[in-house]
C-alpha positions in Angstrom: -1.1 13.5 10.1 1.0 10.5 11.1 3.9 10.4 13.4 7.2 11.3 11.7 10.4 12.8 12.7 9.9 16.5 13.4 13.1 17.5 11.5 12.6 15.2 8.5 12.4 16.9 5.1 9.0 15.4 4.5 7.7 16.9 7.8 9.2 20.3 7.0 7.7 20.3 3.5 4.3 19.3 5.0 4.4 22.2 7.4 5.2 24.7 4.6 2.4 23.4 2.4 -0.2 23.2 5.1 0.8 26.5 6.5 0.3 28.3 3.2 -3.0 26.8 2.0 -6.3 26.4 3.8 -7.5 23.9 1.3 -4.5 21.7 1.8 -4.8 22.0 5.6 -8.5 20.9 5.4 -7.7 17.9 3.2 -4.9 16.9 5.6 -7.4 17.0 8.5 -9.8 14.6 6.8 -7.6 12.8 4.3 -6.4 9.3 4.3 -8.2 6.0 3.9 -10.3 6.1 7.0 -10.9 9.5 8.5 -13.6 10.7 6.2 -15.4 7.4 6.4 -15.3 7.5 10.2 -16.7 11.0 10.2 -19.5 10.0 7.8 -20.5 7.1 10.0 -21.0 9.6 12.9 -23.2 11.9 10.8 -26.4 10.7 12.4 -25.2 10.7 16.0 -23.1 9.0 18.6 -21.6 5.6 18.2 -19.5 3.3 20.4 -16.2 1.9 19.3 -17.6 -1.5 18.4 -20.5 0.1 16.4 -18.0 2.0 14.4 -15.8 -1.0 13.8 -18.8 -3.1 12.6 -19.9 -0.3 10.2 -16.5 0.1 8.6 -15.4 -2.9 6.5 -11.7 -3.7 6.5 -10.6 -1.4 9.3 -8.6 -3.0 12.1 -9.1 -2.2 15.8 -5.7 -0.7 16.0 -6.2 1.5 12.9 -9.6 2.6 14.2 -8.1 3.5 17.6 -5.3 5.5 15.9 -7.7 7.4 13.6 -10.1 8.2 16.4 -7.3 9.6 18.5 -6.1 11.8 15.6 -9.6 13.0 14.8 -10.1 13.8 18.5 -6.8 15.6 18.7 -7.7 17.6 15.5 -11.0 18.7 17.2 -13.3 16.8 14.8 -14.5 14.2 17.3 -15.7 14.4 20.9 -15.0 11.3 23.0 -17.2 10.8 26.1 -16.3 8.2 28.7 -19.1 7.2 31.1 -18.2 6.2 34.6 -19.7 2.7 34.4 -18.5 -0.8 34.8 -17.7 -1.9 32.2 -16.7 1.6 30.9 -18.7 3.0 28.0 -17.2 5.3 25.4 -19.1 7.2 22.8 -17.8 9.2 19.8 -19.6 12.0 18.1 -18.9 14.8 15.7 -17.9 18.2 17.1 -19.8 21.3 15.9 -16.9 22.2 13.5 -17.0 18.6 12.0 -20.8 18.9 11.5 -20.0 21.8 9.1 -18.4 19.2 6.8 -21.6 17.1 6.3 -22.8 19.1 3.2 -19.3 19.1 1.8 -18.8 15.3 2.0 -22.3 14.9 0.6 -21.3 17.0 -2.4 -18.0 15.1 -2.7 -19.8 11.8 -2.7 -22.1 13.0 -5.5 -19.0 14.1 -7.4 -17.4 10.7 -6.8 -20.4 8.9 -8.2 -20.4 11.1 -11.3 -16.7 10.6 -11.8 -16.9 6.8 -11.2 -19.6 6.6 -14.0 -17.6 8.8 -16.3 -14.5 6.6 -15.8 -16.6 3.4 -15.9 -15.2 2.3 -12.5 -17.3 -0.3 -10.6 -18.4 0.4 -7.1 -17.1 -2.3 -4.7 -18.4 -0.8 -1.4 
C-alpha cells in the first residue's frame, strides 16, 4: 500500500474495504505490478538486491527498493544485512510468505489458461 494522506477519502475507503474482507486484504499485500513477481523470484531461496534486479525485467532500482521495503514491512520478506565490507544484504521469503507458493502457482496456471482463452500473446 503506497503512501497517501491518512485522512484522504481514498485511504479511508481502503481501510474500510481491507478491514472487512480477508481476500481483499491478501490481494493488497501482494498486489501491484511488482510485489508478486519479487516474491516469486525468491521462491527458491535468498537473493541479493542486484540478483533480484537482474531477474526482473523493467523494474528500476528505486521501485525495487520501495517494493522490498513494503514487503519487509508487511512481514513477507526477511532482510539480512551481513557485517562485511562492502556490506552484503540478502532477501528471502518469510514462513508466512512461503505459504503463498502453491497459491501463486495455481494463479499462474489459471493465467495461462485465461491467456489462451482470450488469445492474448505472452510477452514475458
